[in-house]
C-alpha positions as CSV (number, residue, x, y, z in Angstrom):
1,M,0.0,0.0,0.0
2,S,2.8,2.3,0.9
3,S,4.7,1.5,-2.2
4,S,1.7,2.3,-4.2
5,G,1.3,5.7,-2.6
6,A,4.9,6.4,-3.1
7,S,4.7,5.5,-6.7
8,S,1.6,7.8,-7.1
9,S,3.3,10.7,-5.5
10,N,6.3,10.3,-7.8
11,L,3.9,10.9,-10.7
12,R,2.8,14.3,-9.6
13,P,4.7,17.5,-8.5
14,A,5.1,17.8,-4.8
15,N,2.9,20.3,-2.9
16,T,1.1,21.5,-6.1
17,K,-2.1,23.5,-5.7
18,D,-3.0,23.3,-9.4
19,P,-6.4,21.4,-9.5
20,A,-5.5,20.0,-12.9
21,W,-3.1,17.5,-11.2
22,K,-6.2,15.8,-9.7
23,Y,-7.0,14.6,-13.2
24,G,-3.6,13.8,-14.5
25,E,-0.2,12.4,-13.7
26,Y,3.1,11.8,-15.4
27,K,3.3,8.8,-17.7
28,S,6.2,7.6,-15.7
29,A,8.9,9.0,-13.4
30,T,11.3,9.2,-16.3
31,E,8.8,10.6,-18.8
32,K,7.6,13.8,-17.2
33,H,7.1,15.6,-20.5
34,I,4.1,13.3,-21.0
35,V,1.0,13.6,-18.8
36,K,-1.7,11.0,-18.7
37,C,-5.4,12.1,-18.3
38,L,-6.9,10.1,-15.5
39,L,-10.4,10.7,-16.9
40,C,-9.9,9.0,-20.3
41,S,-6.3,7.7,-20.2
42,H,-5.3,10.0,-23.1
43,L,-1.5,10.9,-23.2
44,C,-0.7,14.6,-23.5
45,S,2.8,15.4,-24.8
46,G,2.9,19.0,-23.8
47,G,2.9,18.9,-20.1
48,I,0.2,20.1,-17.7
49,T,-0.6,23.0,-20.0
50,R,-1.6,20.6,-22.8
51,L,-3.6,18.5,-20.3
52,K,-5.6,21.6,-19.4
53,E,-6.3,22.3,-23.0
54,H,-7.4,18.6,-23.3
55,I,-9.8,18.9,-20.4
56,L,-11.1,22.4,-21.2
57,H,-11.7,21.7,-24.9
58,S,-9.7,24.9,-25.7
59,P,-10.4,26.3,-29.1
60,G,-7.5,26.4,-31.5
61,A,-5.4,24.1,-29.3
62,N,-3.7,21.0,-30.7
63,A,-4.9,18.8,-27.8
64,K,-7.6,16.2,-28.4
65,P,-10.8,17.1,-26.4
66,C,-11.4,14.9,-23.4
67,P,-14.7,13.0,-23.8
68,R,-15.2,12.5,-20.0
69,T,-14.7,15.9,-18.6
70,T,-17.5,17.7,-16.9
71,P,-18.6,21.4,-16.5
72,E,-17.7,21.3,-12.9
73,I,-14.1,20.1,-13.6
74,R,-13.7,22.8,-16.3
75,K,-15.0,25.5,-14.0
76,E,-12.6,24.5,-11.3
77,I,-9.6,24.7,-13.6
78,E,-10.7,27.9,-15.2
79,E,-11.2,29.6,-11.9
80,F,-7.6,28.6,-10.8
81,M,-6.2,30.0,-14.1
82,N,-8.1,33.3,-13.9
83,K,-6.9,33.8,-10.3
84,K,-3.3,33.0,-11.3
85,S,-3.5,35.4,-14.2
86,E,-4.8,38.2,-12.0
87,I,-1.9,37.7,-9.6
88,K,0.6,37.8,-12.4
89,C,-0.9,41.1,-13.7
90,R,-0.7,42.7,-10.2
91,R,2.8,41.5,-9.3
92,G,4.5,40.7,-12.5
93,S,6.5,37.5,-13.2
94,F,9.9,36.5,-12.1
95,Y,10.5,35.5,-15.7
96,S,10.0,37.3,-19.0
97,E,6.8,35.9,-20.5
98,D,8.5,35.1,-23.8
99,F,11.4,33.4,-22.1
100,A,9.2,31.4,-19.8
101,R,7.0,30.3,-22.7
102,D,10.1,29.1,-24.7
103,I,11.4,26.9,-21.8
104,G,7.9,25.8,-20.6
105,D,7.9,22.6,-22.6
106,Q,11.2,21.6,-21.3
107,Q,10.0,22.0,-17.7
108,P,6.4,20.7,-17.5
109,H,6.2,21.1,-13.8
110,V,7.0,24.8,-13.9
111,G,4.6,27.6,-14.8
112,D,1.1,26.1,-14.3
113,D,1.5,24.1,-11.1
114,D,1.3,26.4,-8.2
115,I,0.0,29.7,-7.1
116,I,2.8,31.5,-5.3
117,E,1.2,33.3,-2.4
118,I,2.8,36.8,-2.5
119,G,0.1,38.7,-0.6
120,G,2.2,39.0,2.6
121,P,5.5,40.7,3.0
122,S,7.2,37.6,4.0
123,S,6.6,35.9,0.7
124,R,8.1,38.8,-1.4
125,P,11.7,38.5,-2.4
126,P,14.1,41.1,-1.0
127,P,14.2,44.2,-3.2
128,S,17.8,43.6,-4.2
129,K,16.8,40.2,-5.6
130,Q,13.7,41.2,-7.5
131,R,13.8,40.8,-11.2
132,R,12.1,43.4,-13.4
133,K,9.5,41.9,-15.7
134,N,11.4,42.5,-19.0
135,T,15.0,42.0,-17.8
136,R,16.8,39.6,-20.1
137,G,20.1,37.8,-19.7
138,P,22.5,36.0,-22.0
139,M,20.5,32.8,-21.8
140,D,17.4,34.5,-23.2
141,L,19.2,35.2,-26.5
142,F,20.7,31.8,-26.6
143,C,17.4,30.0,-26.1
144,R,15.3,32.2,-28.4
145,G,17.5,31.7,-31.6
146,N,18.0,34.1,-34.4
147,V,15.1,36.5,-35.2
148,E,15.2,35.8,-38.9
149,D,15.3,32.1,-38.4
150,V,12.2,32.2,-36.2
151,V,10.3,34.3,-38.8
152,D,11.4,32.0,-41.6
153,Q,10.2,29.0,-39.7
154,R,6.9,30.7,-39.0
155,L,6.4,31.7,-42.6
156,R,7.1,28.2,-43.8
157,G,4.4,26.9,-41.5
158,G,6.8,24.9,-39.5
159,P,6.5,24.1,-35.8
160,G,6.7,27.4,-33.9
161,Q,6.1,28.2,-30.3
162,Q,3.5,26.1,-28.6
163,T,0.1,27.7,-28.2
164,T,-0.4,28.2,-24.5
165,L,-3.4,29.2,-22.3
166,E,-1.5,32.3,-21.3
167,N,-1.2,33.4,-25.0
168,R,-4.9,33.1,-25.4
169,L,-5.5,35.2,-22.4
170,K,-3.4,37.9,-24.1
171,K,-5.7,38.0,-27.1
172,E,-7.0,41.5,-26.1
173,E,-3.5,42.8,-25.7
174,R,-2.6,41.6,-29.2
175,K,-5.8,43.1,-30.6
176,N,-4.9,46.4,-29.1
177,A,-1.3,46.3,-30.5
178,I,-2.5,45.3,-34.0
179,Q,-5.0,48.2,-33.9
180,K,-2.1,50.6,-33.2
181,I,-0.1,49.2,-36.1
182,A,-3.1,49.6,-38.4
183,R,-3.6,53.2,-37.3
184,W,0.0,54.0,-38.0
185,A,-0.2,52.3,-41.5
186,I,-3.4,54.1,-42.4
187,T,-2.3,57.6,-41.2
188,A,1.2,57.2,-42.8
189,G,-0.2,56.0,-46.1
190,V,1.6,52.7,-45.9
191,S,0.5,50.1,-48.4
192,F,-1.4,47.2,-46.8
193,H,0.6,44.9,-49.0
194,A,3.7,46.0,-47.2
195,L,2.4,44.2,-44.1
196,T,2.9,40.9,-45.8
197,S,6.6,41.4,-46.4
198,R,9.1,39.2,-44.6
199,S,11.1,42.3,-43.3
200,F,8.0,43.5,-41.5
201,H,7.6,40.2,-39.7
202,V,11.3,40.3,-38.8
203,A,10.8,43.9,-37.4
204,L,7.9,42.8,-35.3
205,E,9.8,39.9,-33.9
206,A,12.8,42.2,-33.0
207,I,10.5,44.7,-31.3
208,G,8.9,41.9,-29.3
209,R,12.4,40.7,-28.2
210,F,13.3,44.2,-27.0
211,G,10.2,44.5,-24.9
212,S,8.5,47.6,-23.6
213,G,10.2,51.0,-23.9
214,L,11.8,50.8,-27.3
215,A,12.5,54.4,-28.4
216,P,11.4,55.0,-32.0
217,P,14.1,55.7,-34.6
218,S,14.7,59.3,-35.7
219,M,14.5,60.3,-39.4
220,H,18.3,60.8,-39.4
221,E,18.9,57.2,-38.1
222,I,16.7,55.7,-40.8
223,S,17.9,58.0,-43.7
224,E,21.6,58.0,-42.9
225,T,22.9,55.4,-40.4
226,C,20.4,52.6,-41.2
227,L,20.4,53.3,-44.9
228,Q,24.2,53.0,-45.0
229,E,24.1,49.8,-43.1
230,E,21.5,48.4,-45.6
231,V,23.8,49.4,-48.5
232,R,26.6,47.4,-46.9
233,E,24.3,44.4,-46.4
234,T,23.2,44.7,-50.0
235,H,26.8,44.6,-51.2
236,K,27.3,41.5,-49.1
237,I,24.3,39.9,-50.8
238,L,25.6,40.9,-54.2
239,E,28.9,39.2,-53.4
240,I,27.0,36.0,-52.5
241,H,25.2,36.1,-55.8
242,K,28.5,36.7,-57.7
243,G,29.9,33.5,-56.2
244,H,26.8,31.7,-57.3
245,W,27.1,33.1,-60.9
246,K,30.5,31.6,-61.3
247,T,29.0,28.1,-61.1
248,Y,25.5,28.6,-62.5
249,G,25.9,31.6,-64.8
250,C,23.2,34.2,-64.9
251,T,20.8,36.1,-67.2
252,L,21.2,39.9,-67.6
253,M,17.7,41.4,-67.8
254,C,17.2,44.9,-69.1
255,D,13.9,46.7,-68.7
256,G,13.0,50.3,-69.7
257,W,10.0,52.1,-68.2
258,T,8.6,55.6,-67.7
259,D,7.7,56.7,-64.2
260,R,4.9,59.2,-63.1
261,R,7.3,62.1,-63.6
262,Q,7.8,61.0,-67.2
263,R,11.4,60.1,-66.6
264,S,12.8,57.4,-68.9
265,L,14.5,54.8,-66.7
266,I,16.4,51.7,-67.6
267,N,16.9,49.0,-65.0
268,F,19.5,46.2,-65.0
269,L,19.0,43.0,-63.0
270,A,20.7,39.6,-62.9
271,N,18.7,36.4,-62.6
272,S,20.0,32.9,-61.6
273,P,18.7,29.9,-59.6
274,K,19.8,31.9,-56.5
275,G,17.2,34.6,-57.4
276,T,17.0,38.0,-59.1
277,M,19.4,40.7,-58.0
278,F,19.0,44.4,-58.8
279,L,22.2,45.9,-60.2
280,K,21.6,49.5,-61.2
281,S,19.1,51.9,-62.7
282,I,19.9,54.8,-65.0
283,D,17.9,57.9,-65.9
284,A,18.1,58.0,-69.7
285,S,15.7,60.9,-70.2
286,A,18.4,63.1,-71.8
287,H,19.5,60.4,-74.2
288,S,18.0,58.9,-77.4
289,H,17.6,55.2,-76.9
290,T,19.8,54.2,-79.8
291,A,21.5,50.9,-80.2
292,I,24.9,52.5,-79.5
293,F,23.7,54.1,-76.3
294,L,22.1,50.9,-75.0
295,F,25.1,48.8,-76.0
296,K,27.4,51.0,-73.9
297,E,25.2,50.7,-70.9
298,I,24.7,46.9,-71.2
299,N,28.4,46.3,-71.9
300,D,29.3,48.4,-68.8
301,V,27.1,46.1,-66.6
302,I,28.6,43.0,-68.2
303,E,32.3,44.0,-67.8
304,N,32.2,46.0,-64.6
305,I,29.5,44.4,-62.4
306,I,28.7,40.9,-63.4
307,G,31.8,39.7,-65.3
308,K,31.6,38.6,-68.9
309,E,32.5,35.0,-68.0
310,N,29.3,34.8,-65.8
311,V,26.8,36.0,-68.3
312,V,25.1,33.3,-70.4
313,Q,22.3,35.4,-72.0
314,I,20.7,38.8,-72.2
315,V,17.0,39.0,-72.0
316,T,15.2,42.1,-73.3
317,D,11.9,42.9,-75.0
318,N,11.7,42.5,-78.7
319,A,12.2,46.1,-79.7
320,A,14.5,46.8,-82.6
321,N,16.9,49.1,-80.7
322,Y,17.4,46.4,-78.0
323,K,17.9,43.7,-80.6
324,A,20.5,45.8,-82.4
325,A,22.3,46.7,-79.1
326,C,22.5,43.1,-78.1
327,Q,23.9,42.1,-81.5
328,L,26.8,44.6,-80.8
329,V,27.2,43.0,-77.4
330,I,27.4,39.5,-79.0
331,E,30.1,40.8,-81.5
332,R,32.2,41.9,-78.5
333,H,31.4,38.8,-76.4
334,P,30.7,35.9,-78.7
335,T,29.9,33.4,-75.9
336,I,26.8,35.4,-74.8
337,F,23.3,34.8,-76.2
338,W,20.6,37.4,-76.8
339,T,17.1,36.0,-76.0
340,P,13.9,37.9,-76.6
341,C,11.5,38.0,-73.6
342,A,9.2,34.9,-74.0
343,A,6.5,36.6,-71.9
344,H,6.5,39.6,-74.3
345,C,6.3,37.3,-77.3
346,I,3.4,35.2,-75.9
347,D,1.6,38.5,-75.0
348,L,1.9,39.6,-78.7
349,I,0.5,36.2,-79.8
350,L,-2.4,36.7,-77.4
351,E,-2.9,40.2,-78.9
352,D,-3.1,38.7,-82.4
353,I,-5.6,36.1,-81.2
354,G,-7.6,38.8,-79.5
355,K,-8.0,40.6,-82.8
356,M,-9.5,37.4,-84.2
357,H,-12.1,37.5,-81.4
358,I,-12.4,41.3,-81.0
359,R,-16.2,41.4,-81.0
360,T,-16.5,38.8,-78.2
361,I,-13.9,40.6,-76.1
362,S,-15.6,44.0,-76.7
363,L,-18.9,42.6,-75.5
364,A,-17.3,41.0,-72.5
365,R,-15.7,44.3,-71.6
366,R,-19.0,46.1,-71.8
367,I,-20.5,43.7,-69.4
368,T,-17.7,44.1,-66.8
369,V,-17.6,47.9,-67.2
370,F,-21.3,48.2,-66.7
371,I,-21.5,46.0,-63.7
372,Y,-18.4,47.5,-62.0
373,A,-19.7,51.0,-62.6
374,H,-22.8,50.5,-60.3
375,T,-22.0,49.5,-56.7
376,Q,-25.3,48.0,-55.9
377,L,-25.3,45.9,-59.1
378,L,-21.8,44.9,-58.3
379,H,-22.9,43.7,-54.9
380,C,-25.7,41.7,-56.4
381,M,-23.3,40.1,-59.0
382,R,-20.9,39.1,-56.2
383,L,-23.7,37.5,-54.3
384,F,-24.8,35.5,-57.3
385,C,-21.2,34.6,-58.5
386,N,-19.6,34.2,-55.0
387,G,-16.9,36.7,-55.9
388,D,-15.5,38.9,-58.7
389,I,-15.6,38.2,-62.4
390,V,-12.6,40.3,-63.4
391,R,-9.3,38.5,-63.0
392,P,-5.9,40.2,-63.2
393,G,-3.3,38.4,-65.4
394,P,0.5,38.7,-65.8
395,T,0.0,40.8,-68.9
396,R,-2.6,43.1,-70.5
397,F,-3.9,40.6,-73.0
398,A,-3.7,37.7,-70.7
399,T,-6.0,39.6,-68.4
400,S,-8.6,39.9,-71.2
401,F,-8.7,36.2,-71.7
402,L,-8.7,35.4,-68.0
403,T,-11.7,37.6,-67.6
404,L,-13.4,35.8,-70.4
405,Q,-12.6,32.5,-68.6
406,S,-14.2,33.9,-65.4
407,L,-17.3,34.9,-67.3
408,W,-17.6,31.4,-68.8
409,E,-17.2,29.9,-65.3
410,H,-20.0,32.1,-64.0
411,K,-22.2,31.8,-67.1
412,N,-25.1,30.2,-65.2
413,A,-24.9,32.6,-62.3
414,L,-24.9,35.7,-64.6
415,R,-27.8,34.3,-66.6
416,T,-29.7,33.6,-63.4
417,L,-29.1,37.2,-62.2
418,M,-30.6,38.5,-65.5
419,V,-34.0,36.9,-64.7
420,A,-33.9,37.5,-60.9
421,D,-36.0,40.1,-59.2
422,E,-32.8,41.9,-58.2
423,W,-32.3,42.7,-61.9
424,T,-35.8,42.8,-63.4
425,K,-37.2,45.2,-60.7
426,S,-34.1,47.4,-60.6
427,K,-33.5,50.7,-62.4
428,W,-30.5,49.2,-64.3
429,C,-32.5,46.9,-66.5
430,N,-34.3,50.0,-68.1
431,L,-31.0,51.7,-69.0
432,R,-29.8,51.4,-72.6
433,T,-26.5,49.9,-71.5
434,G,-28.4,47.7,-69.1
435,K,-30.6,46.3,-71.9
436,Q,-27.5,45.7,-74.0
437,T,-25.8,43.9,-71.1
438,E,-28.9,41.7,-70.6
439,R,-29.1,40.8,-74.3
440,T,-25.4,39.9,-74.3
441,I,-25.5,37.7,-71.2
442,L,-28.6,35.8,-72.5
443,S,-27.2,35.5,-76.0
444,V,-26.3,32.0,-77.1
445,Q,-24.0,33.3,-79.8
446,F,-22.0,35.4,-77.3
447,W,-21.2,32.4,-75.1
448,K,-20.2,30.3,-78.2
449,G,-17.8,33.1,-79.1
450,V,-16.4,33.1,-75.5
451,Q,-15.8,29.4,-75.7
452,R,-14.0,29.7,-79.1
453,A,-11.7,32.4,-77.8
454,L,-10.8,30.4,-74.7
455,H,-10.0,27.3,-76.8
456,A,-7.3,29.4,-78.5
457,A,-6.0,31.5,-75.6
458,I,-6.0,29.5,-72.3
459,P,-3.3,27.0,-73.3
460,L,-1.0,30.0,-74.1
461,V,-1.9,31.7,-70.8
462,H,-0.7,28.5,-69.0
463,V,2.7,28.8,-70.9
464,L,2.8,32.5,-70.0
465,R,2.4,31.6,-66.3
466,L,5.3,29.2,-66.6
467,V,7.7,31.7,-68.0
468,D,6.4,34.5,-65.7
469,G,6.7,32.5,-62.5
470,D,9.5,32.3,-60.0
471,E,9.1,28.8,-58.8
472,K,11.7,27.2,-61.1
473,P,13.9,28.2,-64.1
474,S,11.8,27.8,-67.2
475,M,14.5,27.3,-69.9
476,G,14.2,23.6,-69.8
477,Y,10.5,23.6,-70.1
478,L,9.5,26.3,-72.5
479,Y,9.9,24.4,-75.8
480,N,7.9,21.4,-74.7
481,A,5.3,23.6,-73.0
482,M,4.7,25.5,-76.3
483,D,4.4,22.2,-78.2
484,R,1.9,21.0,-75.7
485,A,-0.1,24.2,-75.9
486,K,-0.4,23.9,-79.7
487,E,-1.5,20.3,-79.3
488,K,-4.1,21.3,-76.7
489,I,-5.4,24.0,-79.0
490,K,-5.9,21.5,-81.8
491,E,-7.7,19.2,-79.3
492,N,-10.0,22.0,-78.2
493,Y,-11.0,22.6,-81.8
494,Q,-11.6,18.8,-82.2
495,Y,-8.7,18.7,-84.7
496,R,-10.6,20.7,-87.3
497,P,-7.9,22.4,-89.4
498,L,-10.2,25.2,-90.5
499,Q,-10.8,26.2,-86.9
500,Y,-7.3,25.7,-85.3
501,G,-5.3,26.5,-88.5
502,P,-5.4,30.4,-88.2
503,V,-4.4,30.2,-84.5
504,I,-1.5,27.9,-85.1
505,E,-0.4,30.1,-88.0
506,V,-0.3,33.1,-85.7
507,I,1.7,31.2,-83.1
508,E,4.2,29.8,-85.6
509,G,4.6,33.3,-87.2
510,R,5.6,35.0,-84.0
511,W,7.4,32.1,-82.4
512,S,9.7,31.1,-85.3
513,R,10.5,34.7,-86.0
514,Q,11.3,35.8,-82.5
515,M,12.0,32.8,-80.3
516,S,14.4,30.6,-82.4
517,S,17.3,30.7,-79.9
518,D,19.5,27.7,-79.7
519,L,19.1,27.8,-75.9
520,Y,15.5,26.7,-76.1
521,H,16.5,23.6,-78.0
522,A,19.4,22.9,-75.7
523,G,17.2,23.3,-72.6
524,F,14.7,20.8,-74.1
525,V,17.4,18.2,-74.8
526,L,19.2,18.6,-71.5
527,N,16.0,18.5,-69.3
528,P,15.9,14.7,-68.6
529,G,12.4,14.8,-67.2
530,V,11.1,16.1,-70.5
531,W,13.4,14.9,-73.2
532,F,13.3,11.1,-72.5
533,K,9.5,11.2,-72.4
534,T,8.9,13.1,-75.6
535,A,11.9,12.7,-77.8
536,D,10.6,9.5,-79.5
537,R,7.4,11.4,-80.5
538,D,9.0,14.6,-81.7
539,A,9.6,14.8,-85.4
540,A,12.4,17.4,-84.9
541,V,14.7,15.2,-82.7
542,Q,17.7,15.8,-85.0
543,T,17.1,19.5,-85.1
544,H,16.9,19.7,-81.3
545,M,20.2,17.8,-80.9
546,L,22.0,19.9,-83.6
547,R,20.8,23.2,-82.1
548,C,21.9,21.9,-78.7
549,V,25.4,21.2,-80.0
550,Q,25.5,24.7,-81.5
551,A,24.6,26.2,-78.2
552,M,27.3,24.3,-76.4
553,A,29.9,25.2,-79.0
554,K,29.0,28.9,-78.6
555,M,29.4,28.7,-74.8
556,E,32.7,26.6,-75.0
557,P,34.5,27.7,-78.2
558,D,37.6,25.6,-77.4
559,P,37.7,22.7,-80.0
560,E,39.0,20.2,-77.5
561,V,36.3,21.0,-75.0
562,E,33.7,21.0,-77.8
563,D,34.8,17.5,-78.8
564,R,34.5,16.2,-75.2
565,L,31.1,17.8,-74.9
566,Q,29.9,16.0,-78.0
567,K,31.0,12.6,-76.6
568,Q,29.5,13.3,-73.2
569,L,26.2,14.4,-74.9
570,D,26.0,11.1,-76.7
571,Y,26.8,9.3,-73.4
572,Y,23.8,11.1,-71.8
573,L,21.4,10.7,-74.8
574,Q,22.2,6.9,-74.9
575,E,21.5,6.6,-71.2
576,S,24.9,5.0,-70.7
577,G,26.6,4.3,-67.4
578,P,25.0,5.8,-64.3
579,F,22.3,7.5,-66.5
580,S,20.7,4.1,-66.8
581,W,20.5,3.4,-63.1
582,G,17.0,3.1,-61.7
583,T,17.5,5.7,-59.0
584,I,18.8,8.3,-61.4
585,V,16.1,7.6,-64.0
586,R,13.4,7.9,-61.4
587,A,14.9,11.2,-60.2
588,R,14.3,12.8,-63.6
589,D,10.6,13.3,-62.7
590,N,10.9,14.6,-59.2
591,T,14.1,16.7,-59.3
592,I,14.7,20.1,-60.7
593,P,16.9,19.7,-63.8
594,V,19.7,21.9,-62.4
595,N,19.8,19.9,-59.2
596,W,19.6,16.6,-61.2
597,W,22.7,17.5,-63.2
598,D,24.5,18.9,-60.1
599,K,23.9,15.6,-58.3
600,Y,24.3,13.0,-61.0
601,G,26.4,14.6,-63.7
602,G,29.8,13.7,-62.3
603,E,30.6,11.2,-65.1
604,V,30.3,14.0,-67.7
605,P,31.9,17.1,-66.0
606,E,32.0,19.4,-69.0
607,L,28.4,18.6,-70.0
608,R,27.4,19.0,-66.4
609,K,28.8,22.5,-66.3
610,V,27.1,23.6,-69.5
611,A,23.8,21.9,-68.6
612,I,23.6,23.6,-65.2
613,K,24.2,27.0,-66.8
614,I,21.5,26.5,-69.5
615,L,18.9,24.9,-67.3
616,G,19.2,27.6,-64.7
617,L,18.2,30.4,-67.1
618,T,15.0,32.3,-67.2
619,C,13.1,33.0,-70.4
620,S,11.5,36.3,-69.4
621,S,12.3,39.8,-68.2
622,S,8.8,40.3,-66.9
623,G,9.9,39.3,-63.4
624,C,11.8,42.6,-63.1
625,E,8.9,44.7,-64.4
626,R,6.6,43.9,-61.4
627,N,8.5,45.9,-58.9
628,W,9.1,49.3,-60.5
629,S,5.7,50.8,-59.4
630,A,6.9,50.4,-55.8
631,F,10.3,52.0,-56.6
632,E,8.7,55.3,-57.6
633,N,6.8,55.4,-54.3
634,V,10.0,55.7,-52.3
635,S,9.5,58.9,-50.3
636,C,13.1,60.2,-50.7
637,P,14.6,58.7,-53.9
638,Y,17.4,61.2,-53.9
639,K,18.9,59.5,-50.9
640,F,19.7,56.5,-53.0
641,T,21.7,58.5,-55.6
642,K,24.6,58.7,-53.1
643,Y,25.0,54.9,-53.1
644,D,26.2,52.7,-56.0
645,F,24.4,49.4,-55.8
């Protein structure tokens, strides 16, 4: 009997006043991080805090609800927690709340076990030994980890700090703090989109680490001291990218744009599998954008910032002056390619297809303009369609077709709206434009036109998303993606040449004229996940291989290296040696091509080097165009002119 009592006492903290321990005990004397519920025998791996969540059925907690708890038990535990919280608010805590929360899981018997009676003077520590609430020591920093690592883990959705009952009691405090942040953002005119940036998350975490009493920075600190530090950090990042370019090569992207002040600016960026790096921006308002002028600027970036040996290709739009400038660059640096922007080319194709369906697009535009011009009608439409019908796309003409697709998806809802009381008894149905909108939406011919337009455009929009995205380098996928898009268009038109013929003719006309770079063929051949699946069905196999050889010869003009590359290419194409191993063959489908060559290309070192550089390339300069609207919103752009990025 005595041994049993001793055993039971070892499974609970001594002298605890926490009523939760009446309904739980440690799993064993050596496993005190696991608490067993005595009501239902469920094991809680988060200590006594997790047991309370289990018994209280706490919303948002990870604990499984206890099926045998009672209202009386929950009331008993909640009263204890509320009393403990009040005492903490009056007297503070001997530990920083954040620090205690971090170490709470390592010490399950600390934090929620006892109420420390501090009402009398004898229970209060001597003044010299009292710790202020937010005092932090070296161990705090050691235990908490790097601020940016914590934020990255949180943004990835990985395991963060455990949700505790105390955190939920601070819900009102958080609400108040968030409201203050919102008020600052609104009054200062800060874009709400800025609140999603990683740097904002890092700043909040750093402020939280500091605690109460952080003095706000002055304008001088931000505009001088902090800005100089950020410039130094940017140069460090640039050096990291330069080291990456030596192995993987890079794409130099040039993009011209005009800001709100009508200044003509040209931006230069470098893209690689490491990411896109801004290099410099010039104000070219005082210059004519001739081929000679553009050549000098592009060549300056190649020779003085990136290094000519690190540049594989230049990507620009398809304008004649950029094309002529890049031809001058190639004459000076024969190993560099010029590649027109694939996103721009596809957008031009969509423009040509749009002209073939101009009436359908015009009618669709009238519908959206009319609906969005009347707020009450817009509200009704959103109720019937469960959302908006206008969809933004990566380019202007892609947006037109995505809106057509949205109209098609909401066809039944829009037609239902046209016969509902919300429309028939409204003032809008009697307007001239309202009657036109109603006739269009109820027209069978209009919807047939929408369907025909989508048959031609949507496969190309999918290709546009591939080249415009940042998830993976697109060079190894573009050629095959365009072939699949053309095949899908034929399928959509049920392989009727009279219907798909004009569309394919438009695609071939633009594509063969502007996108005939050897790099696209080389990327197709060197992407193992695509090549070995489609090569036997592609009528132009020999053309692809010859163009691949030409691309490699341009990149490595040494005849001896070129001969070795040819032998190694045959070794790869014949699936010889390790390239025939099951593990490596299976890895073709689930490994990014650059990583596949980096990992398995050791038998063919020269080919591995070239393949990595080709497959790591982008096909579009549109990725750098998305950010310039934010650049002109910088409050003091003149500050940046002092620094050479």
